[in-house]
VEXFI-165684 format. One line per 8 residues: number of its first residue (from 1); their letters; for each residue y, x, z of C-alpha. Coordinates in nm, 4 decimals, padded with zeros to 6 digits. Layout:
<bavos>
NUM = A = Y X Z | ...
</bavos>
This chain:
<bavos>
1 = MRIQHVTP = -00.7875 -01.3583 00.5461 | -00.4099 -01.4043 00.5577 | -00.3079 -01.7689 00.5393 | -00.0691 -01.7103 00.2473 | -00.3635 -01.5955 00.0314 | -00.5604 -01.9176 00.0844 | -00.3754 -02.1566 -00.1474 | -00.4217 -01.9526 -00.4699
9 = ILVKRYMN = -00.7876 -01.9000 -00.3806 | -00.8450 -02.2726 -00.3320 | -00.6726 -02.3491 -00.6629 | -00.8939 -02.1006 -00.8480 | -01.2073 -02.2329 -00.6766 | -01.1198 -02.5854 -00.7856 | -01.0665 -02.4812 -01.1471 | -01.4198 -02.3382 -01.1646
17 = ENTRKRTV = -01.6883 -02.6077 -01.1663 | -01.9393 -02.3988 -00.9716 | -01.7096 -02.2816 -00.6903 | -01.5625 -02.6316 -00.6648 | -01.9043 -02.7624 -00.5622 | -01.9289 -02.5415 -00.2535 | -01.7273 -02.6577 00.0472 | -01.4723 -02.4119 00.1881
25 = FLRGPSGI = -01.4398 -02.3987 00.5663 | -01.1094 -02.2592 00.7000 | -01.1652 -02.1367 01.0553 | -00.8722 -02.0081 01.2598 | -00.6243 -02.0480 01.5465 | -00.4341 -02.3711 01.5980 | -00.0883 -02.4103 01.4521 | -00.1038 -02.1442 01.1787
33 = GKSEVVFQ = -00.1000 -02.3838 00.8811 | -00.4650 -02.4449 00.7879 | -00.3987 -02.8102 00.7057 | -00.0755 -02.7300 00.5284 | -00.2377 -02.4942 00.2766 | -00.4765 -02.7748 00.1793 | -00.1843 -03.0040 00.0992 | -00.0070 -02.7190 -00.0817
41 = TSALLAEH = -00.3194 -02.6735 -00.2930 | -00.3202 -03.0431 -00.3730 | 00.0449 -03.0360 -00.4771 | -00.0194 -02.7472 -00.7176 | -00.3287 -02.9060 -00.8694 | -00.1469 -03.2380 -00.9108 | 00.0719 -03.0678 -01.1728 | -00.2294 -02.9870 -01.3943
49 = IPNWQGVV = -00.5194 -03.2233 -01.3200 | -00.5157 -03.5740 -01.4726 | -00.5507 -03.8722 -01.2387 | -00.5021 -03.6572 -00.9300 | -00.5420 -03.8667 -00.6145 | -00.4202 -03.6139 -00.3584 | -00.5908 -03.5450 -00.0244 | -00.8237 -03.7820 00.1592
57 = DLRLAQMD = -00.8094 -03.6657 00.5211 | -01.1169 -03.7492 00.7321 | -01.1262 -03.6577 01.1030 | -01.4992 -03.6313 01.1759 | -01.4326 -03.5992 01.5504 | -01.3078 -03.9585 01.5492 | -01.6110 -04.0984 01.3673 | -01.9618 -04.2198 01.4407
65 = PTDLRGVP = -02.2516 -04.1223 01.2131 | -02.2568 -04.4738 01.0683 | -01.8942 -04.4336 00.9598 | -02.0093 -04.1857 00.6949 | -02.3229 -04.3646 00.5784 | -02.1722 -04.7127 00.5916 | -02.3004 -05.0348 00.7456 | -02.6333 -05.1686 00.6085
73 = TVVEGRTV = -02.6857 -05.5175 00.4697 | -02.9910 -05.6814 00.3120 | -02.9737 -05.7691 -00.0557 | -03.2776 -05.9365 -00.2135 | -03.5000 -05.8131 00.0654 | -03.3805 -05.4522 00.0455 | -03.1474 -05.2587 00.2755 | -02.8253 -05.1585 00.1020
81 = MNRPDYLP = -02.5642 -04.9325 00.2577 | -02.2071 -05.0555 00.2200 | -02.0150 -04.7525 00.1116 | -01.7019 -04.6717 00.3201 | -01.3896 -04.7545 00.1217 | -01.2135 -04.4366 00.2361 | -01.4530 -04.2125 00.0440 | -01.3140 -04.1417 -00.3041
89 = ADGAGILF = -01.4830 -04.3145 -00.5961 | -01.2685 -04.2133 -00.8935 | -01.0035 -03.9717 -01.0107 | -00.9805 -03.6173 -00.8753 | -00.8644 -03.4696 -00.5476 | -00.9549 -03.3002 -00.2211 | -01.1743 -03.4515 00.0505 | -01.0481 -03.2801 00.3654
97 = LDEITSAP = -01.2710 -03.2687 00.6737 | -01.0157 -03.1536 00.9291 | -01.1045 -03.0572 01.2874 | -01.4713 -03.0280 01.1893 | -01.5433 -02.7999 01.4859 | -01.4383 -03.0851 01.7167 | -01.7108 -03.3111 01.5762 | -02.0138 -03.3480 01.8061
105 = PSIQAAAY = -02.3563 -03.2410 01.6742 | -02.4576 -03.5950 01.5717 | -02.1533 -03.6225 01.3434 | -02.2069 -03.2729 01.2064 | -02.5634 -03.3681 01.1167 | -02.4372 -03.6773 00.9361 | -02.2005 -03.4546 00.7378 | -02.4736 -03.2246 00.5992
113 = QLVLTPED = -02.5193 -03.4337 00.2884 | -02.1484 -03.5035 00.2439 | -02.0743 -03.1289 00.2462 | -02.3645 -03.0210 00.0228 | -02.4003 -03.3079 -00.2240 | -02.0969 -03.5388 -00.2071 | -02.2170 -03.7022 -00.5285 | -02.4841 -03.8753 -00.3189
121 = YGIPSTWM = -02.1966 -04.0738 -00.1705 | -02.0626 -04.1611 -00.5136 | -01.7880 -03.9000 -00.4946 | -01.7051 -03.7697 -00.8457 | -01.7539 -03.4020 -00.9281 | -01.3776 -03.3768 -00.9804 | -01.3336 -03.3841 -00.6012 | -01.3545 -03.0707 -00.3881
129 = VIAAGNRK = -01.4547 -03.0766 -00.0208 | -01.2589 -02.8539 00.2206 | -01.3135 -02.8339 00.5967 | -01.1005 -02.6781 00.8713 | -01.1338 -02.6177 01.2424 | -01.0427 -02.4027 01.5387 | -01.2447 -02.1296 01.7066 | -01.4071 -02.1733 02.0467
137 = TDRGVTYN = -01.1677 -01.9126 02.1890 | -00.8752 -02.1434 02.1059 | -00.9734 -02.3633 02.4016 | -00.9715 -02.6850 02.1998 | -01.2444 -02.9492 02.1988 | -01.4958 -02.7502 01.9962 | -01.8686 -02.7420 01.9317 | -02.0747 -02.4719 01.7695
145 = IAAPLQNR = -02.1105 -02.5363 01.3983 | -02.4744 -02.6192 01.3328 | -02.6423 -02.3426 01.1316 | -02.7543 -02.5713 00.8456 | -02.3986 -02.7046 00.8118 | -02.2403 -02.3609 00.8268 | -02.4779 -02.2350 00.5582 | -02.3612 -02.5137 00.3269
153 = MCDIDVNT = -02.0018 -02.3832 00.3357 | -01.7968 -02.0776 00.2445 | -01.6808 -01.9903 00.5983 | -01.3441 -01.8092 00.5901 | -01.1617 -01.6765 00.8963 | -00.7874 -01.7201 00.8485 | -00.4922 -01.5782 01.0378 | -00.1199 -01.5424 00.9915
161 = TLDDFTNH = 00.1352 -01.2619 00.9971 | 00.5099 -01.2538 01.0440 | 00.5576 -01.1916 00.6713 | 00.3380 -01.4920 00.5865 | 00.5380 -01.7117 00.8204 | 00.8746 -01.5829 00.7000 | 00.7866 -01.6301 00.3328 | 00.6866 -01.9887 00.4033
169 = AITNNIRP = 00.9657 -02.0703 00.6471 | 01.2507 -01.9385 00.4315 | 01.1700 -02.2053 00.1685 | 01.1292 -02.4847 00.4235 | 01.4701 -02.4940 00.5902 | 01.3845 -02.3259 00.9180 | 01.6777 -02.2133 01.1275 | 01.7836 -01.8494 01.0728
177 = EILSFLRD = 01.8075 -01.7987 01.4495 | 01.4287 -01.8287 01.4647 | 01.3651 -01.5882 01.1774 | 01.5913 -01.3247 01.3305 | 01.4316 -01.3688 01.6738 | 01.0801 -01.3235 01.5381 | 01.1851 -01.0118 01.3465 | 01.2836 -00.8679 01.6832
185 = RPDMLHKF = 00.9861 -01.0161 01.8727 | 00.6943 -01.0611 01.6295 | 00.4577 -01.0925 01.9263 | 00.6101 -01.4358 01.9890 | 00.5015 -01.5811 01.6545 | 00.1655 -01.6880 01.7974 | 00.0944 -01.6137 02.1605 | -00.1910 -01.7939 02.3329
193 = EPTGDIKA = -00.3429 -01.7095 02.6693 | -00.6971 -01.8573 02.6830 | -00.7074 -01.8567 03.0622 | -00.5924 -02.1001 03.3297 | -00.4197 -02.4294 03.2549 | -00.3237 -02.4738 02.8916 | 00.0501 -02.5256 02.8549 | 00.2890 -02.5057 02.5602
201 = FPTPRSWF = 00.2685 -02.1806 02.3637 | 00.4374 -02.0474 02.0505 | 00.2721 -02.0947 01.7114 | 00.4136 -02.1151 01.3590 | 00.3886 -02.4953 01.3875 | 00.5768 -02.5092 01.7181 | 00.8542 -02.2820 01.5886 | 00.9297 -02.5456 01.3267
209 = AVSHVLDV = 00.9543 -02.7949 01.6128 | 01.2081 -02.5647 01.7805 | 01.4022 -02.5512 01.4540 | 01.4263 -02.9300 01.4548 | 01.5572 -02.9246 01.8131 | 01.8284 -02.6763 01.7108 | 01.9346 -02.9150 01.4338 | 02.0448 -03.1662 01.6994
217 = DFPQQDRV = 02.3541 -03.1142 01.9136 | 02.1883 -03.1245 02.2563 | 02.3557 -02.9941 02.5751 | 02.2224 -02.6458 02.6514 | 02.0030 -02.7444 02.9461 | 01.8474 -03.0338 02.7517 | 01.7847 -02.8023 02.4577 | 01.6201 -02.5408 02.6785
225 = EQIKGDIG = 01.3860 -02.7924 02.8396 | 01.2731 -02.9235 02.5006 | 01.2165 -02.5735 02.3663 | 01.0091 -02.4968 02.6772 | 00.8014 -02.8026 02.5887 | 00.7424 -02.6689 02.2380 | 00.6780 -02.2966 02.2917 | 00.6388 -02.2492 02.6683
233 = EEAAMIFE = 00.8716 -02.1133 02.9352 | 00.8360 -01.7408 02.8622 | 00.9090 -01.7652 02.4899 | 01.1851 -02.0224 02.5482 | 01.3713 -01.8011 02.7952 | 01.3514 -01.4954 02.5696 | 01.4635 -01.7045 02.2723 | 01.7551 -01.8487 02.4695
241 = THLRVWET = 01.8710 -01.4938 02.5419 | 01.8502 -01.4240 02.1698 | 02.0745 -01.7226 02.0994 | 02.3440 -01.5563 02.3125 | 02.3190 -01.2537 02.0812 | 02.3372 -01.4839 01.7793 | 02.6684 -01.6237 01.9032 | 02.8245 -01.2747 01.9080
249 = MPRIDDIL = 02.7402 -01.1750 01.5509 | 02.9903 -01.1793 01.2609 | 03.0577 -01.5188 01.1006 | 02.8323 -01.5807 00.8007 | 03.1060 -01.7897 00.6367 | 03.3393 -01.4885 00.6405 | 03.0770 -01.2665 00.4770 | 03.0062 -01.5268 00.2076
257 = AGVEVEMP = 03.3798 -01.5596 00.1430 | 03.4097 -01.1849 00.0803 | 03.6104 -01.1092 00.3949 | 03.5855 -00.7486 00.5087 | 03.3410 -00.7552 00.8044 | 03.2294 -00.4595 01.0129 | 02.8558 -00.3828 01.0181 | 02.7077 -00.4415 01.3679
265 = KELNVRYC = 02.5608 -00.1331 01.5317 | 02.2770 -00.3084 01.7179 | 01.9563 -00.3627 01.5152 | 01.8877 -00.7070 01.6643 | 02.2368 -00.8245 01.5651 | 02.1824 -00.6871 01.2135 | 01.8662 -00.8933 01.1888 | 02.0622 -01.1976 01.3025
273 = VAMGLATR = 02.3100 -01.1448 01.0211 | 02.0310 -01.0700 00.7718 | 01.8471 -01.3947 00.8419 | 02.1703 -01.5928 00.8454 | 02.2512 -01.4591 00.4991 | 01.8964 -01.5016 00.3662 | 01.9137 -01.8758 00.4337 | 02.2490 -01.9213 00.2582
281 = LDSTNFDN = 02.2897 -01.6713 -00.0257 | 02.3024 -01.8186 -00.3765 | 02.4488 -01.7370 -00.7175 | 02.7956 -01.8629 -00.6176 | 02.8441 -01.6421 -00.3128 | 02.6226 -01.3354 -00.3662 | 02.8970 -01.1284 -00.5339 | 03.1296 -01.1914 -00.2391
289 = AWKFLEKM = 02.8562 -01.1154 00.0132 | 02.7746 -00.7894 -00.1641 | 03.0750 -00.6278 00.0049 | 02.8827 -00.6599 00.3303 | 02.5283 -00.6290 00.1934 | 02.5894 -00.2880 00.0390 | 02.6762 -00.1508 00.3857 | 02.3412 -00.2652 00.5291
297 = PGDVQTLT = 02.0627 -00.0130 00.5971 | 01.8196 -00.0103 00.3042 | 01.5280 -00.1846 00.4750 | 01.7429 -00.4642 00.6204 | 01.9247 -00.5076 00.2899 | 01.5987 -00.5319 00.0962 | 01.4524 -00.7828 00.3406 | 01.7645 -01.0007 00.3196
305 = IKLAYKRD = 01.7818 -01.0069 -00.0582 | 01.4079 -01.0565 -00.1147 | 01.3997 -01.3540 00.1223 | 01.7122 -01.5033 -00.0334 | 01.5564 -01.4672 -00.3798 | 01.2372 -01.6345 -00.2610 | 01.4434 -01.9283 -00.1401 | 01.6783 -01.9526 -00.4412
313 = KSLTRSAA = 01.5911 -01.7949 -00.7762 | 01.9437 -01.8671 -00.9068 | 02.0480 -01.5381 -00.7476 | 01.9529 -01.3731 -01.0768 | 02.2754 -01.5160 -01.2257 | 02.4805 -01.2954 -00.9940 | 02.6077 -00.9675 -01.1423 | 02.5727 -00.7918 -00.8064
321 = YSKWAIAN = 02.2152 -00.9127 -00.7683 | 02.1221 -00.7893 -01.1154 | 02.2706 -00.4493 -01.0312 | 02.0723 -00.4361 -00.7062 | 01.7473 -00.5465 -00.8753 | 01.7734 -00.2737 -01.1384 | 01.8335 -00.0097 -00.8737 | 01.5517 -00.1389 -00.6526
329 = QAAFSRA = 01.2775 -00.2300 -00.8974 | 00.9998 -00.1025 -00.6727 | 01.1085 -00.3268 -00.3848 | 01.1586 -00.6205 -00.6178 | 00.8052 -00.5894 -00.7589 | 00.6667 -00.6365 -00.4056 | 00.8633 -00.9598 -00.3457
</bavos>
């Protein structure tokens, strides 16, 4: 399942009392956003569910079995378990069992009851349990999920695509240099070699780290070394070459000001311009930028405008945007 489809599914499962009771297990590669979709789900539900408490994040791999059951004491000659204070006792929310595949078998066994009948721990029915973990092929610290535990969960394999990443990244202030690079080299979105020593490799998560490095004015060599540390040497060197292309493209400020700018002939440079515009177009500059946009090839133009609209819905106040939307209703309906 594509990662961008997960959040609406989790919201719908929560809203139904029966599907809310069954734990969802998101299984997939590292760095694609499994944890993030859980927090996105929480943010959406917080707008509609009274007394929403957010996400309680439990890392089972860092626990002992007694951490779930609590420490026993004797009260009036009977053993009483002291309930852990980090387990929710009121309100509504999501109990998130992250990195569950990194939990050893003894911890997994202790989680059987928590996953199947959280009410036995005093957790209200208004809480939903979600788990997440990596696959064994991801070369993390992983154990096989015990069959009884797996059977207690809705086990969903998740993955990501360039479109999923772009749709998320365009609304989260990622640098346009990265978006244009990945349009040209989609194989570099997530590239992991499960052999030999594990070193840095590109993932959606690590590309955001690269974006943060680009936000700081580092000397080139310092920047390159940090990017190597985030996405590995191969991806870093190819990306650095792309940055040289980026520096040769037309100035985005000129396009937004309505200056007459020649359309680049090279496709990779066109993608550079497209992503630069997609991160900056709004209702105040779209009409000016249209002088350049209307010269773009149809597919690049559509990509640019759809991403800009996803980032800033105020584009609809632009006369040029309205004209484009009417003429391209089919493309707009797929946005």
